[in-house]
VEXDREN-787452 format. One record per residue (C-alpha): residue number from 1; x, y, z. Coordinates in steps of 0.25 Angstrom, whole numbers, plus 5000, padded with zeros to 4 digits. Layout:
REM residues N
+-----+------+------+------+
:   i :   px :   py :   pz :
+-----+------+------+------+
: NUM :    X :    Y :    Z :
...
+-----+------+------+------+
END
This chain:
REM residues 564
+-----+------+------+------+
:   i :   px :   py :   pz :
+-----+------+------+------+
:   1 : 5449 : 4935 : 3982 :
:   2 : 5448 : 4937 : 3967 :
:   3 : 5436 : 4941 : 3958 :
:   4 : 5433 : 4935 : 3945 :
:   5 : 5426 : 4944 : 3935 :
:   6 : 5420 : 4946 : 3921 :
:   7 : 5424 : 4932 : 3917 :
:   8 : 5417 : 4927 : 3904 :
:   9 : 5415 : 4914 : 3898 :
:  10 : 5408 : 4909 : 3885 :
:  11 : 5405 : 4897 : 3894 :
:  12 : 5404 : 4894 : 3910 :
:  13 : 5411 : 4898 : 3922 :
:  14 : 5415 : 4913 : 3917 :
:  15 : 5423 : 4915 : 3930 :
:  16 : 5426 : 4902 : 3934 :
:  17 : 5423 : 4888 : 3927 :
:  18 : 5427 : 4876 : 3936 :
:  19 : 5429 : 4863 : 3931 :
:  20 : 5434 : 4858 : 3943 :
:  21 : 5429 : 4846 : 3950 :
:  22 : 5437 : 4852 : 3963 :
:  23 : 5434 : 4865 : 3971 :
:  24 : 5435 : 4879 : 3967 :
:  25 : 5434 : 4889 : 3977 :
:  26 : 5432 : 4905 : 3974 :
:  27 : 5434 : 4912 : 3988 :
:  28 : 5430 : 4928 : 3989 :
:  29 : 5430 : 4929 : 3975 :
:  30 : 5422 : 4939 : 3967 :
:  31 : 5415 : 4933 : 3954 :
:  32 : 5408 : 4945 : 3946 :
:  33 : 5405 : 4948 : 3931 :
:  34 : 5408 : 4934 : 3924 :
:  35 : 5399 : 4929 : 3913 :
:  36 : 5399 : 4915 : 3907 :
:  37 : 5389 : 4913 : 3896 :
:  38 : 5387 : 4898 : 3903 :
:  39 : 5386 : 4894 : 3917 :
:  40 : 5393 : 4902 : 3929 :
:  41 : 5397 : 4916 : 3927 :
:  42 : 5405 : 4916 : 3939 :
:  43 : 5409 : 4901 : 3943 :
:  44 : 5405 : 4889 : 3934 :
:  45 : 5407 : 4876 : 3941 :
:  46 : 5407 : 4867 : 3929 :
:  47 : 5405 : 4852 : 3929 :
:  48 : 5416 : 4842 : 3923 :
:  49 : 5406 : 4835 : 3914 :
:  50 : 5405 : 4848 : 3905 :
:  51 : 5420 : 4850 : 3905 :
:  52 : 5427 : 4848 : 3891 :
:  53 : 5438 : 4837 : 3893 :
:  54 : 5449 : 4837 : 3884 :
:  55 : 5447 : 4823 : 3884 :
:  56 : 5434 : 4817 : 3888 :
:  57 : 5432 : 4814 : 3903 :
:  58 : 5422 : 4802 : 3906 :
:  59 : 5422 : 4804 : 3921 :
:  60 : 5419 : 4820 : 3920 :
:  61 : 5404 : 4818 : 3924 :
:  62 : 5409 : 4810 : 3938 :
:  63 : 5419 : 4822 : 3940 :
:  64 : 5413 : 4828 : 3955 :
:  65 : 5409 : 4841 : 3952 :
:  66 : 5418 : 4855 : 3957 :
:  67 : 5417 : 4863 : 3969 :
:  68 : 5417 : 4878 : 3970 :
:  69 : 5417 : 4887 : 3984 :
:  70 : 5413 : 4901 : 3981 :
:  71 : 5416 : 4907 : 3995 :
:  72 : 5415 : 4924 : 3998 :
:  73 : 5414 : 4927 : 3984 :
:  74 : 5404 : 4935 : 3975 :
:  75 : 5399 : 4932 : 3962 :
:  76 : 5391 : 4944 : 3955 :
:  77 : 5389 : 4949 : 3940 :
:  78 : 5390 : 4935 : 3935 :
:  79 : 5384 : 4929 : 3923 :
:  80 : 5381 : 4916 : 3915 :
:  81 : 5374 : 4912 : 3903 :
:  82 : 5370 : 4898 : 3911 :
:  83 : 5370 : 4894 : 3925 :
:  84 : 5377 : 4902 : 3936 :
:  85 : 5379 : 4916 : 3934 :
:  86 : 5388 : 4917 : 3945 :
:  87 : 5390 : 4902 : 3950 :
:  88 : 5386 : 4890 : 3943 :
:  89 : 5387 : 4875 : 3947 :
:  90 : 5386 : 4868 : 3933 :
:  91 : 5385 : 4852 : 3940 :
:  92 : 5389 : 4845 : 3950 :
:  93 : 5399 : 4854 : 3958 :
:  94 : 5398 : 4861 : 3972 :
:  95 : 5398 : 4876 : 3973 :
:  96 : 5397 : 4882 : 3987 :
:  97 : 5395 : 4898 : 3989 :
:  98 : 5399 : 4903 : 4002 :
:  99 : 5400 : 4917 : 4008 :
: 100 : 5397 : 4922 : 3993 :
: 101 : 5388 : 4932 : 3985 :
: 102 : 5382 : 4928 : 3971 :
: 103 : 5376 : 4942 : 3969 :
: 104 : 5371 : 4949 : 3955 :
: 105 : 5372 : 4940 : 3946 :
: 106 : 5374 : 4943 : 3934 :
: 107 : 5371 : 4958 : 3940 :
: 108 : 5360 : 4969 : 3941 :
: 109 : 5348 : 4968 : 3933 :
: 110 : 5341 : 4980 : 3927 :
: 111 : 5329 : 4985 : 3919 :
: 112 : 5332 : 4989 : 3905 :
: 113 : 5334 : 5003 : 3906 :
: 114 : 5328 : 5004 : 3891 :
: 115 : 5316 : 5000 : 3895 :
: 116 : 5310 : 5010 : 3906 :
: 117 : 5298 : 5005 : 3915 :
: 118 : 5282 : 5006 : 3911 :
: 119 : 5275 : 5016 : 3919 :
: 120 : 5263 : 5011 : 3926 :
: 121 : 5250 : 5018 : 3934 :
: 122 : 5250 : 5017 : 3949 :
: 123 : 5237 : 5019 : 3954 :
: 124 : 5243 : 5020 : 3968 :
: 125 : 5249 : 5034 : 3964 :
: 126 : 5242 : 5037 : 3951 :
: 127 : 5256 : 5039 : 3945 :
: 128 : 5263 : 5032 : 3933 :
: 129 : 5275 : 5024 : 3938 :
: 130 : 5286 : 5014 : 3933 :
: 131 : 5281 : 5000 : 3933 :
: 132 : 5287 : 4989 : 3940 :
: 133 : 5296 : 4981 : 3932 :
: 134 : 5297 : 4967 : 3930 :
: 135 : 5309 : 4964 : 3939 :
: 136 : 5314 : 4954 : 3930 :
: 137 : 5315 : 4963 : 3918 :
: 138 : 5328 : 4966 : 3919 :
: 139 : 5342 : 4965 : 3911 :
: 140 : 5356 : 4966 : 3915 :
: 141 : 5362 : 4978 : 3919 :
: 142 : 5374 : 4982 : 3911 :
: 143 : 5387 : 4974 : 3913 :
: 144 : 5378 : 4963 : 3919 :
: 145 : 5376 : 4949 : 3912 :
: 146 : 5363 : 4942 : 3909 :
: 147 : 5356 : 4936 : 3920 :
: 148 : 5356 : 4921 : 3913 :
: 149 : 5359 : 4912 : 3926 :
: 150 : 5359 : 4911 : 3939 :
: 151 : 5370 : 4915 : 3949 :
: 152 : 5373 : 4902 : 3957 :
: 153 : 5369 : 4890 : 3948 :
: 154 : 5368 : 4875 : 3951 :
: 155 : 5366 : 4870 : 3936 :
: 156 : 5366 : 4854 : 3940 :
: 157 : 5371 : 4852 : 3925 :
: 158 : 5375 : 4837 : 3920 :
: 159 : 5366 : 4831 : 3930 :
: 160 : 5376 : 4835 : 3942 :
: 161 : 5372 : 4839 : 3956 :
: 162 : 5378 : 4851 : 3960 :
: 163 : 5378 : 4860 : 3974 :
: 164 : 5379 : 4874 : 3977 :
: 165 : 5380 : 4881 : 3990 :
: 166 : 5377 : 4894 : 3995 :
: 167 : 5381 : 4897 : 4006 :
: 168 : 5381 : 4910 : 4014 :
: 169 : 5382 : 4918 : 4002 :
: 170 : 5373 : 4928 : 3994 :
: 171 : 5366 : 4926 : 3980 :
: 172 : 5360 : 4939 : 3977 :
: 173 : 5355 : 4948 : 3966 :
: 174 : 5357 : 4938 : 3955 :
: 175 : 5348 : 4938 : 3942 :
: 176 : 5345 : 4927 : 3933 :
: 177 : 5335 : 4924 : 3922 :
: 178 : 5334 : 4908 : 3925 :
: 179 : 5329 : 4903 : 3938 :
: 180 : 5339 : 4905 : 3950 :
: 181 : 5345 : 4919 : 3949 :
: 182 : 5353 : 4917 : 3963 :
: 183 : 5355 : 4902 : 3963 :
: 184 : 5350 : 4891 : 3953 :
: 185 : 5349 : 4876 : 3957 :
: 186 : 5348 : 4866 : 3946 :
: 187 : 5347 : 4851 : 3943 :
: 188 : 5349 : 4842 : 3954 :
: 189 : 5359 : 4854 : 3962 :
: 190 : 5360 : 4856 : 3977 :
: 191 : 5360 : 4871 : 3982 :
: 192 : 5362 : 4875 : 3996 :
: 193 : 5360 : 4890 : 4000 :
: 194 : 5364 : 4893 : 4015 :
: 195 : 5364 : 4906 : 4022 :
: 196 : 5365 : 4913 : 4010 :
: 197 : 5357 : 4923 : 4004 :
: 198 : 5350 : 4924 : 3990 :
: 199 : 5342 : 4937 : 3988 :
: 200 : 5338 : 4947 : 3976 :
: 201 : 5341 : 4937 : 3965 :
: 202 : 5331 : 4938 : 3953 :
: 203 : 5327 : 4929 : 3942 :
: 204 : 5314 : 4930 : 3932 :
: 205 : 5314 : 4915 : 3933 :
: 206 : 5313 : 4906 : 3947 :
: 207 : 5322 : 4906 : 3960 :
: 208 : 5329 : 4921 : 3961 :
: 209 : 5336 : 4916 : 3973 :
: 210 : 5337 : 4901 : 3972 :
: 211 : 5331 : 4891 : 3960 :
: 212 : 5331 : 4877 : 3960 :
: 213 : 5327 : 4866 : 3951 :
: 214 : 5331 : 4853 : 3958 :
: 215 : 5341 : 4847 : 3968 :
: 216 : 5344 : 4850 : 3982 :
: 217 : 5344 : 4865 : 3988 :
: 218 : 5345 : 4871 : 4002 :
: 219 : 5342 : 4885 : 4007 :
: 220 : 5345 : 4885 : 4020 :
: 221 : 5352 : 4892 : 4033 :
: 222 : 5346 : 4907 : 4033 :
: 223 : 5348 : 4908 : 4016 :
: 224 : 5341 : 4920 : 4012 :
: 225 : 5332 : 4920 : 3999 :
: 226 : 5327 : 4934 : 3998 :
: 227 : 5323 : 4947 : 3987 :
: 228 : 5324 : 4936 : 3974 :
: 229 : 5314 : 4938 : 3961 :
: 230 : 5309 : 4928 : 3953 :
: 231 : 5299 : 4924 : 3943 :
: 232 : 5295 : 4911 : 3953 :
: 233 : 5302 : 4907 : 3966 :
: 234 : 5311 : 4920 : 3968 :
: 235 : 5318 : 4916 : 3981 :
: 236 : 5319 : 4901 : 3979 :
: 237 : 5313 : 4891 : 3967 :
: 238 : 5314 : 4878 : 3968 :
: 239 : 5307 : 4870 : 3957 :
: 240 : 5316 : 4857 : 3959 :
: 241 : 5313 : 4844 : 3949 :
: 242 : 5318 : 4831 : 3954 :
: 243 : 5331 : 4825 : 3950 :
: 244 : 5334 : 4814 : 3939 :
: 245 : 5333 : 4803 : 3950 :
: 246 : 5321 : 4809 : 3956 :
: 247 : 5324 : 4817 : 3969 :
: 248 : 5316 : 4829 : 3971 :
: 249 : 5324 : 4841 : 3973 :
: 250 : 5325 : 4847 : 3988 :
: 251 : 5325 : 4861 : 3993 :
: 252 : 5327 : 4865 : 4006 :
: 253 : 5325 : 4881 : 4013 :
: 254 : 5328 : 4881 : 4028 :
: 255 : 5337 : 4887 : 4039 :
: 256 : 5329 : 4900 : 4040 :
: 257 : 5330 : 4904 : 4026 :
: 258 : 5324 : 4916 : 4022 :
: 259 : 5316 : 4917 : 4008 :
: 260 : 5312 : 4933 : 4008 :
: 261 : 5307 : 4943 : 3998 :
: 262 : 5309 : 4936 : 3985 :
: 263 : 5298 : 4939 : 3974 :
: 264 : 5293 : 4932 : 3964 :
: 265 : 5286 : 4937 : 3952 :
: 266 : 5278 : 4923 : 3950 :
: 267 : 5276 : 4913 : 3962 :
: 268 : 5285 : 4910 : 3974 :
: 269 : 5293 : 4923 : 3979 :
: 270 : 5301 : 4914 : 3990 :
: 271 : 5302 : 4902 : 3984 :
: 272 : 5297 : 4891 : 3975 :
: 273 : 5297 : 4876 : 3977 :
: 274 : 5293 : 4868 : 3966 :
: 275 : 5295 : 4856 : 3955 :
: 276 : 5297 : 4843 : 3964 :
: 277 : 5305 : 4849 : 3974 :
: 278 : 5303 : 4847 : 3989 :
: 279 : 5306 : 4859 : 3999 :
: 280 : 5310 : 4858 : 4011 :
: 281 : 5309 : 4874 : 4018 :
: 282 : 5309 : 4877 : 4033 :
: 283 : 5314 : 4889 : 4042 :
: 284 : 5311 : 4899 : 4031 :
: 285 : 5307 : 4912 : 4031 :
: 286 : 5299 : 4917 : 4017 :
: 287 : 5296 : 4931 : 4019 :
: 288 : 5292 : 4943 : 4009 :
: 289 : 5292 : 4936 : 3997 :
: 290 : 5284 : 4940 : 3985 :
: 291 : 5276 : 4933 : 3972 :
: 292 : 5267 : 4936 : 3962 :
: 293 : 5262 : 4921 : 3961 :
: 294 : 5259 : 4911 : 3972 :
: 295 : 5268 : 4907 : 3984 :
: 296 : 5275 : 4922 : 3988 :
: 297 : 5283 : 4914 : 3999 :
: 298 : 5285 : 4901 : 3993 :
: 299 : 5277 : 4891 : 3982 :
: 300 : 5279 : 4877 : 3981 :
: 301 : 5274 : 4869 : 3969 :
: 302 : 5275 : 4858 : 3959 :
: 303 : 5277 : 4844 : 3965 :
: 304 : 5286 : 4850 : 3976 :
: 305 : 5285 : 4848 : 3991 :
: 306 : 5289 : 4857 : 4003 :
: 307 : 5291 : 4855 : 4017 :
: 308 : 5292 : 4869 : 4024 :
: 309 : 5293 : 4872 : 4039 :
: 310 : 5296 : 4884 : 4047 :
: 311 : 5293 : 4895 : 4036 :
: 312 : 5290 : 4908 : 4038 :
: 313 : 5283 : 4914 : 4027 :
: 314 : 5279 : 4929 : 4028 :
: 315 : 5275 : 4941 : 4020 :
: 316 : 5276 : 4934 : 4006 :
: 317 : 5266 : 4939 : 3996 :
: 318 : 5261 : 4935 : 3982 :
: 319 : 5251 : 4940 : 3972 :
: 320 : 5245 : 4926 : 3972 :
: 321 : 5242 : 4914 : 3981 :
: 322 : 5253 : 4909 : 3994 :
: 323 : 5258 : 4922 : 3999 :
: 324 : 5267 : 4914 : 4009 :
: 325 : 5267 : 4901 : 4000 :
: 326 : 5261 : 4894 : 3989 :
: 327 : 5260 : 4878 : 3991 :
: 328 : 5256 : 4870 : 3978 :
: 329 : 5265 : 4858 : 3977 :
: 330 : 5260 : 4844 : 3974 :
: 331 : 5269 : 4838 : 3985 :
: 332 : 5266 : 4841 : 3999 :
: 333 : 5270 : 4853 : 4006 :
: 334 : 5272 : 4854 : 4020 :
: 335 : 5273 : 4868 : 4029 :
: 336 : 5274 : 4869 : 4044 :
: 337 : 5279 : 4876 : 4055 :
: 338 : 5278 : 4890 : 4046 :
: 339 : 5273 : 4905 : 4046 :
: 340 : 5266 : 4912 : 4035 :
: 341 : 5263 : 4926 : 4039 :
: 342 : 5259 : 4939 : 4030 :
: 343 : 5259 : 4932 : 4016 :
: 344 : 5251 : 4937 : 4006 :
: 345 : 5244 : 4930 : 3994 :
: 346 : 5237 : 4938 : 3984 :
: 347 : 5244 : 4951 : 3985 :
: 348 : 5239 : 4961 : 3974 :
: 349 : 5247 : 4961 : 3962 :
: 350 : 5251 : 4976 : 3958 :
: 351 : 5247 : 4981 : 3944 :
: 352 : 5257 : 4978 : 3934 :
: 353 : 5269 : 4989 : 3935 :
: 354 : 5266 : 4994 : 3949 :
: 355 : 5274 : 4988 : 3962 :
: 356 : 5270 : 4976 : 3971 :
: 357 : 5260 : 4982 : 3982 :
: 358 : 5252 : 4991 : 3972 :
: 359 : 5238 : 4987 : 3973 :
: 360 : 5229 : 4982 : 3960 :
: 361 : 5222 : 4992 : 3953 :
: 362 : 5208 : 4986 : 3954 :
: 363 : 5206 : 4977 : 3968 :
: 364 : 5201 : 4967 : 3961 :
: 365 : 5213 : 4965 : 3953 :
: 366 : 5221 : 4960 : 3966 :
: 367 : 5226 : 4946 : 3967 :
: 368 : 5218 : 4935 : 3974 :
: 369 : 5226 : 4924 : 3979 :
: 370 : 5226 : 4915 : 3992 :
: 371 : 5236 : 4910 : 4002 :
: 372 : 5241 : 4922 : 4009 :
: 373 : 5251 : 4913 : 4017 :
: 374 : 5250 : 4899 : 4008 :
: 375 : 5243 : 4894 : 3998 :
: 376 : 5244 : 4879 : 3995 :
: 377 : 5238 : 4870 : 3985 :
: 378 : 5240 : 4856 : 3976 :
: 379 : 5246 : 4845 : 3985 :
: 380 : 5247 : 4842 : 4000 :
: 381 : 5252 : 4853 : 4011 :
: 382 : 5254 : 4851 : 4025 :
: 383 : 5254 : 4863 : 4034 :
: 384 : 5259 : 4863 : 4050 :
: 385 : 5261 : 4873 : 4060 :
: 386 : 5259 : 4886 : 4049 :
: 387 : 5256 : 4899 : 4053 :
: 388 : 5249 : 4909 : 4044 :
: 389 : 5247 : 4924 : 4048 :
: 390 : 5244 : 4937 : 4042 :
: 391 : 5243 : 4930 : 4027 :
: 392 : 5235 : 4937 : 4016 :
: 393 : 5228 : 4931 : 4004 :
: 394 : 5220 : 4940 : 3994 :
: 395 : 5211 : 4927 : 3991 :
: 396 : 5208 : 4915 : 4000 :
: 397 : 5218 : 4910 : 4011 :
: 398 : 5224 : 4921 : 4019 :
: 399 : 5234 : 4912 : 4025 :
: 400 : 5232 : 4897 : 4019 :
: 401 : 5225 : 4894 : 4005 :
: 402 : 5224 : 4879 : 4002 :
: 403 : 5221 : 4873 : 3990 :
: 404 : 5228 : 4860 : 3990 :
: 405 : 5223 : 4847 : 3984 :
: 406 : 5232 : 4839 : 3993 :
: 407 : 5229 : 4837 : 4007 :
: 408 : 5233 : 4850 : 4016 :
: 409 : 5235 : 4849 : 4030 :
: 410 : 5236 : 4861 : 4039 :
: 411 : 5239 : 4858 : 4053 :
: 412 : 5244 : 4868 : 4066 :
: 413 : 5243 : 4882 : 4059 :
: 414 : 5240 : 4896 : 4063 :
: 415 : 5232 : 4906 : 4054 :
: 416 : 5231 : 4920 : 4059 :
: 417 : 5227 : 4933 : 4052 :
: 418 : 5227 : 4930 : 4038 :
: 419 : 5219 : 4936 : 4027 :
: 420 : 5211 : 4932 : 4015 :
: 421 : 5205 : 4940 : 4004 :
: 422 : 5194 : 4930 : 4001 :
: 423 : 5193 : 4916 : 4010 :
: 424 : 5200 : 4910 : 4020 :
: 425 : 5207 : 4919 : 4029 :
: 426 : 5218 : 4910 : 4034 :
: 427 : 5216 : 4897 : 4026 :
: 428 : 5208 : 4894 : 4012 :
: 429 : 5207 : 4879 : 4012 :
: 430 : 5203 : 4872 : 3996 :
: 431 : 5211 : 4862 : 3997 :
: 432 : 5207 : 4845 : 3996 :
: 433 : 5212 : 4839 : 4009 :
: 434 : 5214 : 4849 : 4021 :
: 435 : 5216 : 4848 : 4034 :
: 436 : 5218 : 4860 : 4045 :
: 437 : 5221 : 4856 : 4059 :
: 438 : 5224 : 4865 : 4072 :
: 439 : 5224 : 4878 : 4064 :
: 440 : 5223 : 4892 : 4070 :
: 441 : 5215 : 4901 : 4061 :
: 442 : 5216 : 4916 : 4068 :
: 443 : 5210 : 4930 : 4063 :
: 444 : 5210 : 4927 : 4047 :
: 445 : 5201 : 4934 : 4038 :
: 446 : 5196 : 4931 : 4025 :
: 447 : 5188 : 4941 : 4018 :
: 448 : 5178 : 4931 : 4012 :
: 449 : 5176 : 4918 : 4018 :
: 450 : 5183 : 4909 : 4028 :
: 451 : 5192 : 4918 : 4038 :
: 452 : 5199 : 4906 : 4045 :
: 453 : 5198 : 4896 : 4034 :
: 454 : 5190 : 4895 : 4021 :
: 455 : 5189 : 4882 : 4016 :
: 456 : 5184 : 4877 : 4001 :
: 457 : 5192 : 4863 : 4001 :
: 458 : 5189 : 4851 : 3991 :
: 459 : 5190 : 4841 : 4002 :
: 460 : 5187 : 4839 : 4017 :
: 461 : 5194 : 4851 : 4025 :
: 462 : 5198 : 4848 : 4040 :
: 463 : 5199 : 4859 : 4050 :
: 464 : 5205 : 4852 : 4063 :
: 465 : 5207 : 4859 : 4077 :
: 466 : 5207 : 4872 : 4070 :
: 467 : 5205 : 4886 : 4077 :
: 468 : 5199 : 4898 : 4069 :
: 469 : 5197 : 4911 : 4075 :
: 470 : 5195 : 4924 : 4073 :
: 471 : 5195 : 4924 : 4058 :
: 472 : 5186 : 4931 : 4049 :
: 473 : 5179 : 4930 : 4035 :
: 474 : 5167 : 4935 : 4029 :
: 475 : 5161 : 4920 : 4030 :
: 476 : 5167 : 4909 : 4039 :
: 477 : 5175 : 4918 : 4047 :
: 478 : 5183 : 4905 : 4052 :
: 479 : 5179 : 4895 : 4042 :
: 480 : 5172 : 4895 : 4027 :
: 481 : 5170 : 4882 : 4022 :
: 482 : 5166 : 4881 : 4008 :
: 483 : 5169 : 4869 : 4001 :
: 484 : 5160 : 4856 : 3997 :
: 485 : 5170 : 4848 : 4004 :
: 486 : 5169 : 4844 : 4019 :
: 487 : 5175 : 4851 : 4031 :
: 488 : 5179 : 4846 : 4044 :
: 489 : 5182 : 4856 : 4057 :
: 490 : 5185 : 4849 : 4070 :
: 491 : 5190 : 4853 : 4083 :
: 492 : 5192 : 4868 : 4078 :
: 493 : 5189 : 4882 : 4084 :
: 494 : 5181 : 4894 : 4078 :
: 495 : 5183 : 4906 : 4086 :
: 496 : 5180 : 4921 : 4083 :
: 497 : 5179 : 4920 : 4067 :
: 498 : 5170 : 4930 : 4060 :
: 499 : 5161 : 4930 : 4047 :
: 500 : 5162 : 4945 : 4044 :
: 501 : 5151 : 4955 : 4039 :
: 502 : 5151 : 4951 : 4023 :
: 503 : 5151 : 4967 : 4021 :
: 504 : 5144 : 4974 : 4010 :
: 505 : 5144 : 4973 : 3995 :
: 506 : 5146 : 4985 : 3985 :
: 507 : 5131 : 4984 : 3984 :
: 508 : 5128 : 4986 : 3997 :
: 509 : 5124 : 4973 : 4001 :
: 510 : 5129 : 4964 : 4011 :
: 511 : 5137 : 4952 : 4007 :
: 512 : 5137 : 4939 : 4010 :
: 513 : 5145 : 4933 : 4022 :
: 514 : 5148 : 4934 : 4038 :
: 515 : 5144 : 4920 : 4038 :
: 516 : 5150 : 4909 : 4048 :
: 517 : 5159 : 4916 : 4058 :
: 518 : 5166 : 4902 : 4062 :
: 519 : 5162 : 4894 : 4050 :
: 520 : 5156 : 4896 : 4037 :
: 521 : 5150 : 4884 : 4028 :
: 522 : 5147 : 4885 : 4015 :
: 523 : 5153 : 4871 : 4011 :
: 524 : 5145 : 4860 : 4003 :
: 525 : 5154 : 4851 : 4009 :
: 526 : 5151 : 4845 : 4023 :
: 527 : 5157 : 4852 : 4034 :
: 528 : 5159 : 4847 : 4050 :
: 529 : 5163 : 4854 : 4062 :
: 530 : 5166 : 4847 : 4074 :
: 531 : 5172 : 4849 : 4088 :
: 532 : 5174 : 4864 : 4084 :
: 533 : 5171 : 4877 : 4092 :
: 534 : 5165 : 4890 : 4086 :
: 535 : 5165 : 4901 : 4094 :
: 536 : 5163 : 4917 : 4094 :
: 537 : 5163 : 4916 : 4079 :
: 538 : 5155 : 4927 : 4072 :
: 539 : 5148 : 4930 : 4058 :
: 540 : 5142 : 4943 : 4054 :
: 541 : 5130 : 4937 : 4046 :
: 542 : 5128 : 4921 : 4050 :
: 543 : 5134 : 4910 : 4057 :
: 544 : 5144 : 4916 : 4068 :
: 545 : 5148 : 4901 : 4069 :
: 546 : 5146 : 4893 : 4057 :
: 547 : 5138 : 4897 : 4045 :
: 548 : 5134 : 4885 : 4036 :
: 549 : 5127 : 4888 : 4022 :
: 550 : 5131 : 4875 : 4014 :
: 551 : 5125 : 4861 : 4007 :
: 552 : 5137 : 4854 : 4015 :
: 553 : 5134 : 4849 : 4029 :
: 554 : 5140 : 4857 : 4041 :
: 555 : 5140 : 4848 : 4054 :
: 556 : 5146 : 4853 : 4067 :
: 557 : 5149 : 4844 : 4078 :
: 558 : 5153 : 4848 : 4092 :
: 559 : 5154 : 4861 : 4089 :
: 560 : 5154 : 4873 : 4099 :
: 561 : 5148 : 4886 : 4092 :
: 562 : 5148 : 4896 : 4103 :
: 563 : 5147 : 4913 : 4103 :
: 564 : 5147 : 4914 : 4088 :
+-----+------+------+------+
END
């Protein structure tokens, strides 16, 4: 029941500098408007290694780290020149933050009143309006410290492994120029976030909500990561490197965590996973995130790996590829038992200075990008029991676009009501070794070829025991096959797919199209379709069931072709 305010130090720990190896407990304390030129504007848990002993202590490096418990307390308006504007763990200590608020550190940021906004012309209204300003182009309001440090930092100095636990707490409206405006975990540190809200934090760097470059991080138990704004990985940015003894960093997100309404001015609106990290994510909702580059919901890249299960990925939007997610890791990525619904890739980018949603002045300037639900490339990917509904891409792969050189396996999944601006209403495949098994591909639409599936793979492509129904395209209502490599379709059903009338060109001539209601074959590689039924399909021009016009061999074995 006390307030620590307006402390200052030309060093560390403006309100409290703790060198103890024992326990410091703060309960019902307000820590506000303190400033350290070093680390820990509010509280700094220091390490005995750095203590200036009157007599040299050879055992200093072997002393245990101290402990700090922060309970029912509030940290606001604090600033620091190094780690932890509010709370800093220097090395191997442990800090527990329980039922507390770490908010508004260092304080309100404003646009410079000496620099009025530019005026731009809005073609929708025909009027000049104030331009939308760069959200990072702000300065501290009067009386607010410079935003030079994360609100909460686990620094891992001197090779120590520190621990920070954030439990039943709120970390919000913090601003920092470096990575991790809300929480930053460095080195081999341990970070646990449970039943907490990390929201509305801002960083012009990465990971406005949570940033980690190593160690072990757990985010779980109904935690909410929302409304954060950063250049990359707005909600969470995990770019861990291996430890000194070669251990890969581990990041876990689970327990009905919600990652929503975050925005990245580059890639990965919801979260980013990269480096050598291994991410395990389950029982998580990823909703309404925005990104300018790949992966509005999330992105995983580099030498990272990921195990994902029971995700709900909905209504995320990007100007680039992968509306729901972008997967580009070199190591194995597995995704199972998850839903991708109403995500968008290639959303039109507004003209400079105008708000999101403003259409480009010229239609040909609109973004073209694929993988409305999910875009994958690089290493191996395994996907099981996924549902893709209502996703949209301005280019190929309304639901899923595959461009991997590693093996890709997709099984027991459902695709319905997806749309592609070019090829592959549900799926576009240009991967290396790809196998589809037991899929349902229903009522998808492509503006060009392959209403259900468009294939341009660079190695044999297998479609096994798959149901393709009610899809439409200009060519290949169910499947359009156009690579130099082999296609094998076995034990499948193509039902009531449509190759639409191709339309009329600007010169008044009929365009090419309307071929292959079920299957359109334009491949130089060989194709084999066996033990398969093609029924009730239609084509506006030719080949209600199958249209084949290629140098490659098309072999049909034990087929039922009826009512097309």
